[in-house]
C-alpha positions in Angstrom: 291.6 -29.1 126.2 289.7 -32.2 127.3 286.3 -30.9 126.0 286.3 -27.8 128.3 284.2 -24.9 127.0 285.4 -21.5 126.0 288.7 -22.3 124.2 287.2 -21.7 120.6 287.7 -23.9 117.6 290.7 -26.3 117.3 293.3 -24.5 115.0 295.0 -26.9 112.6 298.4 -26.0 111.2 297.6 -27.6 107.8 300.6 -29.9 107.8 301.9 -33.1 109.3 305.4 -31.8 110.3 306.3 -33.3 113.8 308.4 -30.2 114.7 308.2 -26.5 113.6 311.2 -25.2 115.4 314.8 -26.5 115.5 314.8 -26.8 119.3 311.7 -29.0 119.4 313.3 -32.4 118.4 316.0 -31.7 121.0 313.4 -31.4 123.7 311.8 -34.6 122.5 315.2 -36.3 122.7 315.7 -34.8 126.2 312.4 -36.0 127.5 313.1 -39.6 126.2 316.6 -39.6 127.8 315.2 -38.5 131.2 312.7 -41.5 131.1 314.8 -44.3 129.4 318.0 -43.6 131.2 316.5 -43.1 134.6 317.7 -39.5 135.0 314.4 -38.2 136.2 312.0 -39.0 139.1 308.4 -40.1 138.7 305.8 -39.4 137.9 306.3 -39.4 134.2 306.1 -36.4 131.7 302.4 -36.2 131.1 301.3 -36.3 134.8 304.1 -33.8 135.6 302.9 -31.5 132.9 299.5 -31.4 134.5 301.0 -29.9 137.5 302.0 -26.7 135.7 300.3 -23.5 136.8 297.2 -23.3 134.6 298.2 -19.8 133.4 301.7 -20.9 132.4 300.1 -24.1 130.9 297.8 -22.2 128.6 300.4 -19.8 127.3 303.1 -22.5 126.8 303.6 -24.4 123.4 303.4 -28.1 123.3 307.2 -28.7 123.5 307.7 -25.9 126.1 305.4 -28.0 128.3 307.6 -31.0 127.5 310.7 -29.0 128.5 309.2 -27.8 131.7 308.3 -31.4 132.9 311.8 -32.8 131.9 313.4 -30.1 134.1 311.0 -30.9 137.0 311.8 -34.5 136.8 315.5 -33.9 136.7 315.2 -31.6 139.7 313.1 -34.3 141.6 315.9 -36.9 141.0 318.8 -34.6 141.9 320.3 -34.9 138.4 320.2 -31.2 138.4 319.9 -28.7 141.2 318.0 -25.5 141.4 319.8 -22.7 139.4 321.6 -25.1 137.1 319.3 -24.2 134.1 319.7 -20.5 134.7 323.3 -20.7 135.0 323.8 -22.6 131.8 321.6 -20.1 130.0 323.7 -17.2 131.0 327.0 -19.2 130.0 325.5 -19.8 126.5 324.4 -16.3 126.3 328.1 -15.3 127.1 329.3 -17.2 124.1 330.1 -20.6 125.5 329.8 -23.4 123.1 327.2 -26.1 124.1 328.8 -29.3 125.4 328.7 -32.3 123.1 328.2 -35.9 124.2 328.7 -38.9 121.9 327.6 -42.3 123.4 326.5 -44.8 120.6 325.5 -47.3 123.2 323.1 -44.9 124.9 321.8 -43.8 121.6 321.0 -47.4 120.7 319.3 -48.0 124.1 317.1 -44.8 123.5 316.3 -45.9 120.0 315.1 -49.3 121.2 313.0 -47.6 123.9 311.2 -45.5 121.3 310.8 -48.1 118.6 310.2 -51.4 120.7 306.3 -52.2 120.6 304.7 -52.7 124.0 301.3 -54.4 123.2 298.5 -54.9 125.6 298.5 -58.1 127.8 295.5 -60.4 126.9 292.2 -59.6 128.5 291.4 -61.7 131.5 288.5 -64.0 131.5 286.8 -61.8 134.0 286.2 -58.8 131.7 282.8 -57.3 132.6 281.9 -56.2 129.1 281.9 -57.7 125.6 281.5 -56.1 122.1 278.1 -54.9 121.5 277.5 -54.0 125.2 276.2 -50.6 126.2 278.3 -48.9 128.8 278.4 -45.5 130.4 281.4 -43.6 131.6 281.5 -42.8 135.3 281.1 -39.2 136.5 284.2 -38.4 138.4 286.7 -35.8 139.2 290.0 -37.4 139.9 292.6 -35.3 141.7 295.5 -36.5 139.8 296.3 -38.0 136.3 293.6 -39.8 134.3 293.2 -41.0 130.8 289.5 -40.5 130.9 288.5 -37.4 129.0 286.3 -35.0 130.7 284.0 -34.6 127.8 283.0 -38.3 127.8 282.1 -38.6 131.5 278.6 -39.5 132.0 278.0 -40.5 128.4 276.8 -43.8 127.1 278.5 -45.6 124.3 278.9 -49.1 122.8 281.9 -51.5 123.4 283.4 -52.1 119.8 286.2 -54.6 121.0 288.3 -55.5 124.0 291.8 -54.2 123.3 293.5 -56.1 126.0 294.5 -55.4 129.6 296.8 -52.7 131.1 297.5 -51.2 134.4 295.1 -48.3 135.3 297.3 -45.2 134.5 295.6 -43.2 137.2 297.5 -45.3 139.7 300.4 -46.7 137.8 302.0 -43.4 137.0 302.4 -42.6 140.7 304.0 -46.0 141.4 300.9 -47.4 143.1 300.3 -51.0 142.6 297.7 -51.7 140.0 296.9 -55.0 138.4 296.2 -55.1 134.6 292.5 -54.7 133.8 290.5 -54.8 130.5 290.8 -51.9 128.1 287.9 -51.5 125.8 287.5 -49.6 122.5 284.1 -47.6 123.1 282.2 -45.9 120.3 280.4 -42.7 121.1 278.2 -40.4 118.9 279.4 -36.9 118.4 275.8 -35.8 119.2 276.0 -37.5 122.6 279.1 -36.0 123.5 278.7 -32.2 122.2 275.1 -32.1 121.0 273.6 -31.6 117.5 275.8 -29.5 115.3 275.6 -28.2 111.7 277.3 -31.2 110.3 276.3 -34.9 110.2 277.1 -36.8 113.4 280.2 -38.9 113.5 281.6 -41.7 115.7 284.4 -41.2 118.2 286.3 -44.2 119.5 288.1 -44.0 122.8 290.1 -46.6 124.6 288.9 -46.7 128.2 289.8 -48.8 131.3 287.3 -51.0 132.8 287.4 -48.8 136.1 286.0 -45.9 134.1 282.9 -47.7 132.9 279.6 -49.1 134.2 276.7 -50.9 132.5 274.3 -48.5 130.8 
């Protein structure tokens, strides 16, 4: 929950299974199709999920949020129209068999989209920070999507390495022009992030865009 207070301890399931219900991999496939085949309008799945009503978001499971964002993107593009999903639910409840679709070429395109690595671009010579530099994360309250966790804002850390360069997601996900900028792996002490606890402090590494940082 981005370091927000009041949500209790993180509950771990105790296994590494990617899915726990039969419908969940279908939602993963649907979300991937919406993106890779251009069936849905932007922004992408993550910033769309952040638009959910807070009460709905907190009661939904992980893949229920994915399903919601896929539907919203399909509606924005006009691939489906309001009421399509509800009408199909009623047809299935009435005993209609789900439609099947076999398209090996599409399956190969989607497989390639999921498995093709997309590394960072090389960092520019103008990178402001270098390994060993002390930096502080800007205090900010962005209105839209960001990859800067709330719990790290205002906290100082040490640059471990320069990962490369990438477009600032805060702008890129909305189709706003954004030149690639340096991305740094920054190390923080757990004590600095959350205060002293009962266990020994540990190190938290975060990849942060240069726009999020200032010299400490």
